N, C-alpha and C positions, 0 to 999 in steps of 0.2 A: 196744667202741671207738666204735661208731656212737651208742650211748646217751650217751657222754661228750660227743661232738660236739654232740648235740642239746641237752644241758644247757648247753653253752657258748654256743650260739646263743640259747637262751632268756634266758640271763643278759645277753648283749649287747643283746637286744631290750628287756629290762626296763630296763636302764640307759638305753638310747636314749629309750624312752618317758618315763621319769622325767625325763630331761634336758630333754625338750620340754614335758611337762605341768606340772611344778613351776613353771618360769618363767612359763608362761601363767596358771596359777592365781594366782601371785604378782602378775603384772601386773593381773589382774582385781581382786584385793583392793586393791592400791594405787590402781587407777583408781576403785574404789568409794569409797574414803576421800577421794580428791581431789574426786570429784563432790560428796560431802557437804560438804566444806570450802568448795568454791567456791559451792555453793548457800547456805551459811550466810553467806559474805561478801557475796553478792548481796543477800540479805534484809536484812542489816545496812546495806548501802549504800542500799537503797531507803528504809528508815526514816530513815536519817541525812540524806539529801538533802531529804526532806520536812520534817524538823525544822529543817534549815538554812534552807529557804525561809520557814518560819514566823518565823524569827528576824530576817528582813529588816526588821522594824519597829524594830530597835534601831540607832540612829545616823542621822544626817542625810546623810552623804556615802557614796559608794560604797565608799570605803576603810573607813569605820567599819562599814558593813554587811557587807563581806567579812570583816572580823575577827570580827564577831559570828557570821556564818554558819559560818566555819571552826571557831570554838570550839565551837559547838553540834554541828556534824557530827562532829568528832573525839571529843567526850565521848559523844555518842549511839552512835557506832560502838564505842567502848571498852566501853560498857555492854551492848551487844548481841552483841559479839564480843570477849570479854575477852582480855587478853594471855595467851598460852600455851594458849588454847583448842585442844583436839585436838592439843596439843604443837606448835602453830605458833609461828613466831618472825618477827622483823623486820617488824612491821606498818608499812605506808606508806599515808598518807592525804593526798590532794591535793584542795583545794576552791578553785574559782574562781567569782566572781560577775561577770556582765556584763549590760549593757543590751542584751538580745537583740531588742528591739522597742519600739515606742512604748508608754510607760508599763508596760513589762514588764521584769523582771529575772529572769535564769536562773541557777540554781545548778547547777554541774557538779561531780561528785565521782567520784574514782577511788580504789580501795583495793586493796591486795595484801598477802598474807602468804606466808611460806615454810612449806610443809608437809613433814614428814619422810616418806620412803618406808621400806618395810620389806623387801620382796622385791627391789625394783629396785636395792638396794644391791649385789646380786651382779653387776649390770651396771655398777657404778661411779656410779650416780645416787642421791645421798643425800637430795635434797629436790627439790620442785617448787613453782612459784609459782602460787598461786590468786589471781585478780583479778576485779574487777567494776567497773562504772561506772554512773552514773545521773544523771538530770537532773530538776529541778523548777523550774517558772517561777511567778512571782507577779506578777499584774497589780496595779497600784495601784488604789485604790478611790475612787470619788466617791459619797458616801453622804449622803442627806438623811434626817434623823430627823424624823418628823412625829408630834408628841406631842399627844394629846387632853388638854386641861386644862379640860374642861367642869366645871360645878358639881358633878356627881356624884362627881368625883375627890376631893372633900373628905370623902367617906365612908370610914370604915375607915383613915384616915390614908394613903389611897392616893397622894395628891399627893406626900407626903414620900418614900414608898417608890419612886415613879417617879423622883424626882430621884436617889435613891441608886443604883437599878439602872441608869439611863442613864449616870451618871457612871462606874460600873464598866465598862459596855459600851464606852465610847469608849477606855478604856485598852488595848483589844486592838488598836488600830490605830496606824499608823506616822506620828508627827508628822514633818512635812517631806516625806512621800510621799503618804499618803492625804489626801483632801480631805473634810471633814465639815462639814455645816451643820445648823441646827436651826430647824424651823418649829413653833410651837405654835398650837393652834386650839381655840376654843370656838365661839361664833358668829362672832366676829372671828378673823382669821388674822394672825399676825405672824411675820416673819422675824427670829427672835431672834438668830441668828448666821449670817451669810453664809458659805457654804462656803469653807473655808480650809485649806490644807495645813499651816499652822502653828497648828493648832487648840489645841495644848497650850502653845505658847510665846508666843503673843501675849497682850496685856493690854488688855481683859478676854479671858479664854480661853473656849473652849466650855464647860468645866466651870463657869465663872462664870455663863454664860447659863443652864445647866441649874439651877444653885443658885437662880437668881432666878425660876424658873418658878412661877407661882401659878395656882390653879384656880378657874374661874368660867365661867358662861355655858352656851350650848346647844352643839350639835355640828354644825358646818358642814364635814363630811368632804370634800365635793367640792372646795371652794375650796382646802383644805389640800393635797390630792393634786395639784391642777392647779398650784399655785404651787411645790410641790416639783419637779414635772416641769419647770417653766419654769427653775428653777435649774440643773438638769442640762443643759437645752438651752443655757443661757448659757455653761456651762463648755465644752460641745461637745468632748468627748474620747471618740470612739468606741473608742479602744484601751484605755480604762480599764474597770473593772467598775462600771457605773452602777446604783446601788441606791436604793430608797426603803423605809425602815423605818417602817411605820405602826403606832402604838400607839393603842388606843382601849378604852374601857370601856363603850361603848354603841352605839346605833344613830343614824344621821343624823337630825337634827331641823331642819335649816336649809339653805337654798341661797342663792347669790348670783346675781342676774340684773338685767337692765334691765326693770323692770316698767312696762307701759303704764298711764297714768293713766285712770281710769274716766271716760269722757266721756258715757256713756249711762245712762238710767234702766233698772234691771232689778230682779229679785227674787232675794234671796240670804239666807243665814242671818244673823240679827241678831247684832250683836257683844256684846249684853248677854244676851238670852235666846237662847242658841245653838241651841235646838231649834225656834225659830220663824222661818219665812221671812217677810221684810218687804220692802216696796218700798223700794229704795235709789236715791236721786237721784245725779246726777253728782258727782264729787269737788269739793271746795272749793279744791283746789290752784290756784295761779296758774300762768300760763305765763310765758315769758321776758320778755314785755312787761308783766307785772303784771296781765293780764286774768284774770277769773274767770268761771265760768258764771253767768248765761246769755249772756254776751257772744258774739255770733255769730262773732267772730274768735278766740275762745278756742281755743288749740291747744297744750296742754301736752305737753312731750316726756316720755319715760320717766324713771323714777326708779331710779337704780342703788343697790343695797344688798341687805340680807338680809331674807328672809321666813322666819319660824320658828314653831314651836309647841313648847311645853314639856309638852304633855300626855303622861303616862307610859303611856297606853294608846292604842287605835286607834279612836276614835269618828269618825263623820262629822259630828258637831256638836261644837263646842268652840272654844276660843280659839286664834287665830293672831295673831302680832304682827310688827311691823316699822314702818317700814323702818329697819334699822340699817346703819351703816357696816360694810363687810366686811373692812376693815383696822383693826387696832388702831393707836392713836397711837404706841405703843412698847411694849416689854415691860413696863414699869412702869405703863402705863395701857392695859390691854387690855379695859376695860369695853365692853359693847355699847351704844354711844351712838347716839341717833337721828340719822338723816341731816338735816343742816341746810344752809342756804345763805344767800347775801346776799339782801336785799330784791329782789323781782322774779324770783327764781329759781323753778324749778318746784316746789320743796319748800315754798315759803312758802304759808301759808294751809291746808295740808293738815290733815285731821282727826287724823292720827296724830302731828302735831307739837304738838297742843294740850296744855295742862297736864293732869296726871293727876287724874281724878275718876271712879271706877269707873262711876258711874251717869250723871253729867252729861257727862263727857268722859273716858273711860277711856284716854286717851293712845294708846299704840301698838296697843292691841287694836282700835282703829277703822280699822286699815289697810285692812280689806276694803271700806271706803267710798271709799278713794282709788285702789286699783289695780284694773284691769279683770280681769286674769287672770294666771296664771303662764305665761310664754312657753314654747315647746317647746324652747328652748335656754337654758342658763344663761349667765352672764357670759362664759364662755370658749368657748362654742359646743358644749358637751356637751349631748346630748339629755336632756330631763327626762322622757321617756317610754321604755318598753322593758321593763326588768327587772320592775318592779312596776306593777300596774294603777293608773292615776290616774282620778279622777272628773272629768267635764266637765259644764258647764252643759247641761241637757237641752233648754232652749229660751231664748227671749229674744235680745237683740242679741249676746250673747256665746256663743251655742249652739255646743257643740263645743270650747270653750276650757277649759283646766285651771282648776279652781276654787281661788281663794285663801282661801275661807271654810270649807274642809274640812280639819281637822287631819290626818286620815289621808292625804289627797291631798298636802298639803304635805310630809309625811314621805316618801311614796312618790316624789314628784318629787325630793326630796333624795337618796334611795336611787339613783334612776336616774342623776342627775347624777354621783354619786360612782362608780358602776359604770362609766359610760361614760368618765369621766375616766381611770380606771385602764386600761381597755381601750385607749384612745387612746395612752397612754404605752407600754404593752406592745407595741403595734403599730409603734413606732418602730424600723424595721429598721436604722437607723444607730447609735443609742445603745443599743438593746436593753435598756431598763431592766428590772430584776427587783424584784419586791415581796416584802418580808418583812413579815408581819403578826403582831402580838401582841394578843390579845383578853383583857381582864381581866374575869373573872366575879365574881358576888357583890357588885357594887359599885353596882348601880343597881336601880330598881324592876322593870325588865324585863330578861330575860336577853340575853346577847350573841347576835347573829344569826350563827351559824357559817357558814351557806350564803353569806351576803353576804361575809364576810371571806375565805372560800375562793375566791370569785370574784375578789376583789381580788388575791389571792396567786397565782392560776393554779396551783392544786395539782390532782393527779389526781382528788380527790374533788369538784371543782367541776363544776357543770352545764355550764359553758362552757370547760372545760379545753382549752387549745390545745397539743397536743404539739409543734407547730413552734416554740413559744417556750420559753425557759428557764423551768422551773418555779420558783416561789418557795417560800415556807414559811409555814404558818400554825401558830402556837403558841397554845394556849389555857392561860391561867393561871387556874385556878379561884378563887384568892384572892390577896391581896397577898403571902402568904408564899411563893408560887411565882414571883413576878414576876422576881426576880433570876436565877433559873434559866432562865426563858424568854428573857431578854436574853442570857444566856451561851450558850444553844443557838443563837440567831441568830448570835452572834459566831463560834461554831465553824463554822457552815455557811458564813458569808461567807468566812472564812479558808480553808475547804476548797475552795470553788469559785474562789477567787482564784489557786489554784495549778494 
């Protein structure tokens, strides 16, 4: 009898334990399934809201952009969480787009599905709702494209390839929202297309300006960087993403400055026999009153323009030339023309203004007879010393001043001006400009200077990398065949950080 009672008690305990454990195990299984479903919904929402933010470049009005973002989000969600996935049902997706801040639009997305239960049905619960939400913001972009159109870009059909790659590049941005402009530079610099939010719908369009880009001249990188930065300053939108995209296939060969006229006799490299130092008298330039040396009242002011060298290597003797205008007349007339002026102006009578005859009067090559030295600041106040070492006169009346008769020094001064112009722009704590740089290799007699371009972009590999500033990007395109991919990489990075 006692044994039968024990058996009854064991049976009751077993039933009680099973009645407790089985529901608990069932709840754990259902909870695990729900966790997986909810994680999948969340991952799909995260991807969908980013895709929706990228689609904000479609449409000019907030209504149009909301429709585009909603369509992109729902299709992306369906692709990543297909209908009926894990036996779910009743998917619900809501997308809203709002102006969440100055020059910033935010996409908010919520999604939910009904997931079936398996063991909880015993408790009368047949399904549960899994939901997730996400946000992604996109700042509008102010972008200045700074395109090197120097003479070497005529090699390997690079000029035409650049036009095609740049045209594809601007197609990634939102007409009516993003503002894009184009500066081209050789020795002269020209604002081909003033930054415009309607860059695709105006006539002529930005694409038209890119199509008209022609290649010739030297490489005045500092002036182009400075004037791109000035365009961003004129826009003055701290809430936007302010960018400068610099494309170049070579190293700086020219700089713009106010060059003091040579008023004293000294010894410097001859403009014909560049390896011989000769006694060089004061300049033949007139002053504003038409006076010339040796009139004791002769007092010429500085000459504003470009000093350059086209030497493809780095000698201390060789040709330098100028003074050229630093602005092109227009996009269709971007030739590097000698600075001229009305009778009585400081440029009248200068040796560099004479007719070209290589031995008797070799035109612009005689500029070293007219200018005293390279100033320590370029036309915009950027230092011409610093990054690269410059040579100075060892003695004479201009001792310690930067030599204009030394091709290597002209290039190093051009390097320094460009390096300092980029640093000045990056240090703008209000606009916080970011530099993206594309360097084209295999197109010139000398290779791209990677270190220099890394400094411009402020990438971690740079010797002057500043982690307190937003890093840029440096892309090297070994040949023209990779140029379109380089521009596409930059476009992807811009769209990534705009969100």
